[in-house]
N, CA, C and O of each residue as an XYZ file, in Angstrom:
288
protein
N      34.816     37.771      9.974
C      34.546     37.885      8.681
C      35.149     38.845      7.965
O      35.512     38.648      6.806
N      35.331     40.114      8.667
C      36.207     41.162      8.201
C      37.516     40.751      7.683
O      37.776     40.959      6.498
N      38.366     40.186      8.462
C      39.585     39.684      8.381
C      39.651     38.927      7.024
O      40.609     39.072      6.265
N      38.719     38.207      6.779
C      38.758     37.233      5.553
C      38.523     38.193      4.239
O      39.133     37.934      3.202
N      37.728     39.175      4.302
C      37.404     40.005      3.070
C      39.106     40.879      2.885
O      39.805     41.106      1.898
N      39.248     41.139      4.171
C      40.687     41.805      4.064
C      41.535     41.193      3.589
O      42.457     41.916      3.211
N      41.716     39.896      3.370
C      42.842     38.897      3.243
C      42.495     38.522      1.314
O      43.426     38.214      0.570
N      41.483     38.599      0.966
C      41.344     38.074     -0.386
C      41.979     39.092     -1.274
O      41.969     40.319     -1.176
N      42.459     38.419     -2.042
C      43.276     39.403     -2.903
C      42.631     40.066     -3.753
O      41.611     39.551     -4.211
N      43.015     41.310     -4.176
C      42.293     42.424     -5.244
C      42.255     41.652     -6.500
O      41.278     41.686     -7.248
N      43.361     40.925     -6.746
C      43.188     40.374     -8.325
C      41.688     39.061     -8.168
O      40.798     39.053     -9.018
N      41.688     38.494     -7.474
C      40.547     37.505     -7.071
C      39.580     38.091     -7.146
O      38.760     37.617     -7.933
N      39.299     38.995     -6.620
C      37.854     40.017     -6.419
C      37.696     40.534     -7.678
O      36.547     40.489     -8.119
N      38.578     41.031     -8.399
C      38.236     41.726     -9.552
C      38.136     40.484    -10.656
O      37.390     40.767    -11.593
N      38.482     39.731    -10.698
C      38.641     38.422    -11.539
C      36.932     37.810    -11.506
O      36.209     37.391    -12.411
N      36.743     37.962    -10.245
C      35.292     37.112     -9.706
C      34.181     38.155    -10.305
O      33.038     37.856    -10.653
N      34.634     39.124    -10.332
C      33.322     40.278    -10.518
C      33.302     40.382    -12.111
O      32.208     40.539    -12.653
N      34.638     40.288    -13.010
C      34.668     40.074    -14.334
C      34.034     38.689    -14.890
O      33.732     38.533    -16.074
N      33.912     37.952    -14.135
C      33.686     36.475    -14.864
C      32.227     36.112    -14.101
O      31.212     36.231    -14.788
N      32.102     35.712    -12.822
C      31.034     35.466    -12.185
C      29.975     36.463    -12.395
O      28.968     36.270    -13.076
N      30.303     37.666    -11.691
C      29.478     38.884    -11.808
C      28.773     39.230    -12.944
O      27.600     39.604    -12.926
N      29.630     39.087    -14.183
C      28.817     39.490    -15.419
C      28.236     38.214    -16.458
O      27.352     38.433    -17.285
N      28.917     36.765    -16.266
C      28.495     35.971    -16.972
C      26.996     35.504    -16.922
O      26.487     35.374    -15.809
N      26.347     35.276    -17.907
C      26.854     35.194    -19.297
C      26.546     36.539    -19.592
O      25.720     37.283    -19.063
N      27.772     36.845    -21.025
C      28.099     38.132    -21.374
C      26.710     38.474    -22.316
O      26.058     39.499    -22.121
N      26.388     37.576    -23.255
C      25.669     37.599    -24.248
C      23.996     37.387    -23.879
O      23.796     36.537    -23.012
N      22.932     37.980    -24.370
C      22.789     39.427    -24.837
C      23.225     40.351    -23.892
O      23.821     41.377    -24.220
N      22.942     40.027    -22.628
C      23.592     41.338    -21.637
C      23.902     40.480    -20.305
O      23.347     39.422    -20.008
N      25.014     41.224    -19.475
C      25.075     40.655    -18.427
C      23.953     39.965    -17.656
O      22.798     40.375    -17.762
N      24.262     38.948    -16.901
C      23.112     38.595    -15.957
C      22.597     39.448    -14.825
O      21.409     39.549    -14.521
N      23.672     40.090    -14.191
C      23.322     41.031    -13.156
C      22.804     42.089    -13.460
O      22.064     42.593    -12.615
N      22.972     42.690    -14.565
C      22.115     43.668    -15.410
C      20.573     43.520    -15.391
O      19.769     44.276    -14.845
N      20.305     42.300    -16.159
C      19.150     41.759    -16.480
C      18.262     41.386    -15.214
O      17.032     41.385    -15.259
N      19.067     41.043    -13.981
C      18.376     40.879    -12.744
C      18.095     42.277    -12.127
O      16.989     42.481    -11.628
N      19.033     43.238    -12.137
C      18.879     44.656    -11.954
C      17.559     45.150    -12.357
O      16.633     45.561    -11.657
N      17.669     45.016    -13.741
C      16.386     45.616    -14.339
C      14.837     44.659    -13.878
O      13.702     45.087    -13.668
N      15.281     43.496    -13.846
C      13.888     42.854    -13.373
C      13.558     43.399    -11.748
O      12.401     43.424    -11.328
N      14.601     43.777    -11.002
C      14.164     44.275     -9.628
C      13.599     45.548     -9.732
O      12.607     45.859     -9.072
N      14.240     46.426    -10.629
C      13.557     47.687    -10.766
C      12.065     47.713    -11.393
O      11.205     48.554    -11.128
N      11.939     46.639    -12.262
C      10.511     46.569    -12.500
C       9.619     45.866    -11.763
O       8.401     45.866    -11.943
N      10.436     45.044    -10.627
C       9.391     44.371     -9.568
C       8.731     42.943    -10.305
O       7.538     42.646    -10.247
N       9.743     42.179    -10.972
C       9.303     41.315    -11.458
C      10.251     40.147    -11.072
O      10.212     39.023    -11.573
N      11.057     40.547    -10.170
C      12.519     39.579     -9.672
C      11.212     38.909     -8.251
O      11.026     39.391     -7.133
N      10.681     37.956     -8.757
C       9.817     37.049     -7.672
C      10.235     35.505     -7.387
O      10.213     34.939     -6.294
N      10.601     34.993     -8.571
C      10.680     33.586     -8.522
C      12.202     33.167     -7.678
O      13.317     33.625     -7.927
N      11.882     32.303     -6.774
C      13.196     31.960     -6.147
C      14.448     31.648     -6.979
O      15.537     32.114     -6.646
N      14.314     30.922     -7.980
C      15.352     31.040     -8.678
C      16.182     32.112     -9.429
O      17.348     32.081     -9.823
N      15.108     33.191     -9.516
C      15.821     34.337    -10.074
C      16.265     35.220     -8.655
O      17.019     36.190     -8.734
N      15.885     34.903     -7.795
C      16.643     35.630     -6.342
C      17.869     35.084     -5.970
O      18.804     35.651     -5.405
N      17.771     33.861     -6.361
C      19.200     33.162     -6.157
C      20.159     33.575     -6.982
O      21.250     33.957     -6.559
N      19.895     33.545     -8.051
C      20.332     34.096     -9.271
C      21.227     35.388     -9.357
O      22.401     35.575     -9.678
N      20.152     36.245     -8.920
C      20.624     37.721     -8.269
C      21.813     37.636     -7.226
O      22.915     38.150     -7.416
N      21.504     37.035     -6.279
C      22.520     36.778     -5.426
C      23.959     36.018     -5.623
O      25.039     36.215     -5.066
N      23.618     35.202     -6.493
C      24.804     34.554     -7.011
C      25.848     35.441     -7.746
O      27.071     35.458     -7.612
N      24.935     36.268     -8.665
C      25.853     37.198     -9.407
C      26.282     38.576     -8.765
O      27.142     39.306     -9.260
N      25.510     38.877     -7.481
C      25.690     40.052     -6.985
C      26.744     39.756     -5.887
O      27.317     40.750     -5.440
N      27.057     38.663     -5.430
C      28.172     38.229     -4.550
C      29.435     39.019     -4.614
O      29.877     39.718     -3.702
N      30.063     38.801     -5.992
C      31.514     39.220     -5.908
C      31.182     40.960     -5.877
O      31.858     41.635     -5.101
N      30.507     41.402     -6.431
C      30.051     42.935     -6.209
C      30.632     43.344     -4.931
O      31.589     44.077     -4.682
N      29.664     42.563     -4.028
C      29.517     43.077     -2.471
C      30.867     42.625     -2.019
O      31.415     43.552     -1.422
N      31.478     41.745     -2.066
C      32.796     41.614     -1.700
C      33.719     42.497     -2.391
O      34.888     42.500     -2.004
N      33.397     43.194     -3.286
C      34.605     44.233     -3.917
C      34.135     45.454     -3.133
O      35.009     46.228     -2.742
N      32.848     45.720     -2.854
C      32.470     46.896     -2.012
C      32.695     46.980     -0.795
O      33.095     48.034     -0.301
N      32.442     45.694      0.043
C      33.061     45.464      1.356
C      34.618     45.810      1.480
O      35.026     46.555      2.370
N      35.482     45.208      0.509
C      36.948     45.227      0.257
C      37.196     46.926      0.070
O      38.067     47.585      0.637
N      36.379     47.322     -0.697
C      36.802     49.052     -0.880
C      36.602     49.676      0.464
O      37.527     50.409      0.816
N      35.542     49.542      1.340
C      35.020     50.166      2.350
C      35.923     50.028      3.240
O      36.135     50.987      3.983
N      36.743     48.719      3.412
C      37.713     48.396      4.626
C      38.860     48.970      4.146
O      39.646     49.243      5.052
N      39.279     49.281      2.926
C      40.473     49.922      2.736
C      40.321     51.460      2.856
O      41.325     52.052      3.253
N      39.432     52.056      2.628
C      38.919     53.266      2.765
C      39.132     53.742      4.142
O      40.028     54.503      4.507
N      38.182     53.196      4.887
C      38.234     53.293      6.517
C      39.403     52.989      7.365
O      39.605     53.515      8.460
N      40.082     52.201      6.858
C      41.522     51.619      7.518
C      42.461     53.092      7.798
O      43.590     53.021      8.284
């Protein structure tokens, strides 16, 4: 799994963060809305949890890739 994250190109990770991670852009990015719901304690419905995981996945890969590069 670690090798897979290391092999993913930076451009693809950044593109995924900018598109899937932030879509839809209006009225506010979905990930931001889900983070606010989590902070308020209203992130309870399974569809909202799935949606949060879907939009957070590119950022998780970005963080893992950054950690991999900085520790290698």
